[in-house]
C-alpha angles and dihedrals in degrees: 000000000000146000113219125192125183131181124183138168102230091198124028109253119202087349094304126125122175136176116187127178135179130183127190109189150154124207120189133182141150098237144313121275095248092057092237105053123206095315133046110268099029084143135187130163111253094219129124115254093006097107092111089066089057099045106120144118111315120248088242093053118129114183094194131018123176128179131175132180119188128181120185128183106208111237096239128109140036113336091018134104093264128036101021089145098045119136119249095261093048093045091048090054103038106022131078100040123151132182128197132192127192116190127187124182124169141160121256124266120254117267125223117218115209138186101228095184093060094235090174090062095223095108098216106175144143124209089345094307118123118244093190123112128200125231118276114220102173143000106293092201094065128082098022134100093218095239125159089260095051115017093164136008104275091188089072090076128072138175114268113253122254127231126210117214138168111242120177089345094307128110109240128185111218127193129220126226113252117251098214118134111261092239106021099161140028128234126236122302120252120235123170137161126193120190134185140180121206127192117195120206121196113221125210093244121087117269094359131123144160125225124198114200132193110187127187118193117198089013096193094041089239115179113231105207123218125228118294123244109284104190112107090202095054101075092173092066105016109124092358127117118219103162144055128217099210139051128249123266111308125198122192135173129208146173125215124192116201126194 
């Protein structure tokens, strides 16, 4: 289910064009068909009639997704609000400028928590990836500052208990399946701003022009953190973030000749 809102200026007014979109959504499922999904730990229990235990937010769920694209022709130069009587040299220098901004903000993707040591003893796996979940004893999203060293409360997960039974005259220790939600926490939000400045030069030949572009990707040099460690039995990385999913600020320049 989703709510989608879109606003657009059909015709540029006063040199301004904008396209803004927002989506509020929820996507649920009980597992992906490959048993692992598109990321390690997209777990579900491969048991008949147990799908209700796996019903949770999908690994592709985004609660909020906002995008905006804005193009603005600065009001300077011949034919504009200011500078309509400028001389050729002044108009060449100060006229014909355009700026663009592209903004993208979205919620983080759900995270799957796994028990990589197979504490339950049932050895559910797919392609070497554990399908076992630990027990969940509290809300892992509470009581933490969501820093790279503690993205969620790791103390909210515990090893499932074991049960000892006599089977065929032998004492056997059996494990229990963990009761943790399939997607108990969300990963980091995504925030990115791209910015560009374009200067258009009119050339003396018919239907020709030259554009100079200065483009800045990740304008504010904002680090986009990757997903935290999701293996309950890897305390050195569990709940910690040690990667980014984007590059640092990038500036590039270009020339485009049109004819």
